[in-house]
C-alpha positions as CSV (number, residue, x, y, z in Angstrom):
1,M,-10.7,9.8,0.9
2,A,-8.9,8.7,-2.3
3,E,-5.3,7.4,-2.2
4,H,-2.6,9.9,-3.3
5,P,-1.6,9.3,-7.0
6,H,2.1,8.7,-5.9
7,A,0.9,6.0,-3.4
8,T,-1.2,4.4,-6.1
9,L,1.8,4.4,-8.5
10,V,4.0,2.6,-5.9
11,R,1.2,0.2,-5.0
12,K,0.9,-0.7,-8.7
13,G,4.7,-1.4,-8.7
14,Y,4.4,-3.8,-5.7
15,E,1.5,-5.6,-7.4
16,A,3.5,-5.9,-10.7
17,F,6.7,-7.1,-8.8
18,T,4.7,-9.7,-6.8
19,R,3.2,-11.0,-10.1
20,G,6.7,-11.0,-11.7
21,D,5.4,-8.6,-14.4
22,M,8.6,-6.9,-15.4
23,D,7.0,-5.2,-18.4
24,A,4.4,-3.5,-16.2
25,L,7.3,-2.4,-13.9
26,R,9.1,-0.8,-16.8
27,G,6.0,1.2,-17.6
28,L,6.1,2.7,-14.0
29,M,9.7,3.7,-14.1
30,T,11.7,6.5,-15.8
31,S,14.2,5.2,-18.3
32,D,17.1,6.2,-16.1
33,C,15.5,4.9,-12.8
34,T,18.0,3.9,-10.2
35,H,17.5,1.3,-7.4
36,H,20.0,1.6,-4.5
37,V,20.5,-1.6,-2.5
38,P,22.3,-1.3,0.8
39,G,24.8,-3.8,2.1
40,N,28.0,-5.6,1.1
41,H,26.9,-8.6,-0.9
42,P,26.7,-9.6,-4.6
43,L,23.2,-8.0,-5.0
44,S,24.0,-4.7,-3.3
45,G,24.9,-1.5,-5.0
46,D,23.4,1.0,-7.4
47,F,21.4,-0.3,-10.4
48,K,20.9,2.5,-12.9
49,G,18.5,2.3,-15.8
50,Q,15.5,0.2,-16.4
51,D,17.5,-2.7,-17.8
52,A,19.8,-2.9,-14.8
53,V,17.0,-2.6,-12.3
54,I,14.9,-5.3,-14.0
55,E,17.9,-7.6,-14.3
56,M,18.6,-7.2,-10.6
57,Y,14.9,-8.0,-9.8
58,G,15.3,-11.2,-12.0
59,R,18.3,-12.2,-9.9
60,L,16.3,-11.8,-6.7
61,F,13.8,-14.3,-8.0
62,E,16.5,-16.6,-9.3
63,E,18.6,-16.6,-6.2
64,T,15.6,-17.4,-4.0
65,A,14.3,-20.1,-6.4
66,G,10.8,-18.5,-6.3
67,T,10.5,-18.5,-2.5
68,M,10.7,-14.7,-2.2
69,Q,7.6,-13.0,-0.9
70,V,7.0,-9.3,-0.4
71,E,4.0,-8.1,1.6
72,L,3.3,-4.4,1.4
73,R,2.4,-3.1,4.9
74,S,2.0,0.7,4.4
75,L,2.6,3.7,2.1
76,L,3.5,7.2,3.3
77,V,3.5,10.2,1.0
78,D,4.7,13.8,1.3
79,G,2.9,15.2,-1.7
80,R,6.3,16.5,-3.1
81,G,7.4,13.4,-4.9
82,H,8.4,11.1,-2.1
83,V,6.7,7.8,-1.1
84,V,8.0,5.6,1.7
85,S,6.8,2.0,1.6
86,V,7.1,-0.5,4.5
87,H,7.0,-4.2,3.6
88,R,7.8,-7.6,5.0
89,F,10.4,-9.6,3.0
90,K,10.6,-13.4,3.3
91,A,12.8,-15.7,1.3
92,E,14.9,-18.9,1.4
93,R,18.3,-19.3,-0.3
94,Q,21.0,-21.9,-0.1
95,G,19.7,-23.3,3.2
96,K,19.2,-19.9,4.7
97,S,16.0,-18.0,5.4
98,I,15.1,-14.4,6.0
99,D,12.0,-12.7,7.4
100,E,12.3,-9.0,8.1
101,D,10.8,-5.6,7.7
102,E,12.2,-3.4,5.0
103,A,11.4,0.0,3.5
104,I,11.9,1.8,0.3
105,V,12.0,5.6,-0.2
106,F,10.7,6.3,-3.7
107,R,11.2,9.4,-5.7
108,V,8.5,10.2,-8.2
109,V,9.0,12.6,-11.1
110,G,5.9,13.4,-13.1
111,D,4.0,10.1,-13.0
112,K,7.0,7.7,-13.0
113,I,9.3,6.3,-10.3
114,S,12.8,7.7,-10.8
115,D,14.7,6.5,-7.7
116,L,14.4,3.8,-5.1
117,D,16.5,3.9,-1.9
118,E,16.1,0.6,-0.1
119,C,16.4,0.4,3.8
120,I,16.9,-2.8,5.6
121,A,16.1,-3.6,9.3
122,D,19.3,-5.7,9.8
123,L,22.1,-5.1,7.4
124,D,24.3,-7.9,8.9
125,K,21.5,-10.4,8.5
126,S,20.8,-9.3,4.9
127,N,24.5,-9.4,4.0
128,D,24.7,-13.0,5.4
129,F,21.6,-14.1,3.5
130,W,22.7,-12.8,0.1
131,S,26.4,-13.7,0.4
């Protein structure tokens, strides 16, 4: 059975992110795409528009000095424009390390990602890591 097109789109996004290919990511997102990052730390909040989202991704790479790893575990679709991804996130930053499960709820409009709602296994741990 072939993978649902929305799952394929999100998988391509993970592959581009892992390679650090921000141009490829731009091509997968709507111009007004928004990424919502939970928590209470300098990298949390709502990042609206491709430029803001890509800039935030760049900060993730910078803040972790290239140690960040994201391993896609699974993709779930509803056939109505939603994809849920589950991934493992590992990184080191300023003498701290993090290794946890995370998820993102993607909204797909047409053939582009328009919204990403990030979910974290342990908000306190995430806040501590990024603060």
